[in-house]
C-alpha positions as semicolon CSV with decimal commas, in nm:
position;residue;x (nm);y (nm);z (nm)
1;M;9,415;12,372;13,908
2;Q;9,389;12,190;14,240
3;D;9,191;12,475;14,328
4;T;8,922;12,326;14,074
5;L;8,963;11,992;14,163
6;S;8,903;12,073;14,550
7;Q;8,607;12,280;14,418
8;L;8,482;11,968;14,290
9;A;8,545;11,763;14,563
10;T;8,321;11,948;14,826
11;L;7,994;12,009;14,582
12;R;7,725;11,826;14,723
13;R;7,451;11,656;14,508
14;P;7,170;11,408;14,599
15;R;7,357;11,077;14,618
16;L;7,096;10,941;14,287
17;L;7,258;11,231;14,085
18;I;7,603;11,104;14,204
19;R;7,582;10,762;14,142
20;A;7,396;10,831;13,796
21;A;7,682;11,003;13,688
22;R;7,939;10,782;13,796
23;A;7,838;10,497;13,648
24;G;7,846;10,709;13,281
25;T;8,160;10,800;13,345
26;Q;8,284;10,435;13,241
27;D;8,191;10,504;12,884
28;Y;8,321;10,876;12,898
29;T;8,466;10,958;12,508
30;R;8,558;11,298;12,548
31;N;8,600;11,400;12,250
32;Q;8,177;11,312;12,175
33;H;8,098;11,382;12,491
34;L;8,251;11,737;12,547
35;K;8,105;11,866;12,194
36;R;7,754;11,799;12,269
37;V;7,731;11,913;12,635
38;L;7,932;12,274;12,557
39;G;7,806;12,289;12,234
40;V;8,126;12,363;12,070
41;T;8,302;12,204;11,724
42;Q;8,671;12,230;11,890
43;T;8,732;12,009;12,208
44;P;8,846;12,271;12,492
45;R;9,122;12,207;12,699
46;N;9,153;12,016;13,025
47;L;9,097;12,259;13,276
48;E;8,897;12,508;13,042
49;A;8,658;12,225;12,985
50;L;8,608;12,136;13,377
51;T;8,577;12,507;13,500
52;R;8,308;12,555;13,150
53;L;8,115;12,228;13,289
54;M;8,121;12,327;13,694
55;T;7,979;12,679;13,605
56;L;7,660;12,518;13,369
57;E;7,674;12,240;13,645
58;A;7,596;12,510;13,884
59;E;7,382;12,672;13,723
60;L;7,129;12,346;13,637
61;N;7,175;12,253;14,008
62;E;6,999;12,583;14,072
63;E;6,762;12,513;13,880
64;R;6,669;12,205;14,033
65;R;6,730;12,323;14,387
66;K;6,419;12,560;14,266
67;N;6,203;12,284;14,135
68;A;6,281;12,502;13,787
69;A;6,023;12,396;13,513
70;S;6,297;12,416;13,277
71;Y;6,572;12,196;13,504
72;S;6,621;11,901;13,331
73;I;6,766;11,567;13,479
74;V;6,923;11,376;13,154
75;R;7,110;11,708;13,138
76;H;7,238;11,737;13,482
77;V;7,313;11,384;13,463
78;D;7,541;11,474;13,129
79;L;7,703;11,773;13,297
80;M;7,809;11,504;13,588
81;I;7,938;11,270;13,386
82;A;8,131;11,513;13,164
83;M;8,304;11,688;13,498
84;M;8,379;11,323;13,662
85;G;8,506;11,249;13,371
86;E;8,720;11,571;13,289
87;A;8,864;11,559;13,683
88;Q;8,960;11,189;13,595
89;L;9,147;11,320;13,330
90;L;9,298;11,619;13,491
91;Q;9,440;11,425;13,790
92;A;9,603;11,125;13,560
93;S;9,768;11,396;13,323
94;R;9,893;11,555;13,662
95;Q;10,043;11,219;13,801
96;N;10,244;11,168;13,459
């Protein structure tokens, strides 16, 4: 768990992308958001969800860096919102 949070803390992304995602985390609703972003019908456990989101985000970031035509900033922000939301939930559950 700590390793996943450490990896997340070391990510370097454009400042505007981070700011947009932070703004979106205020309205993060786990069940609705994860099902849509991950394309699942059943919400995975927190750590599993965060790991999957980080993998998807890394792939999307690679598209961004390569200026791929398939890159979607909306999808990227959506993934970042979910990652930040899941990280907050994971940290909160660890403190309890």
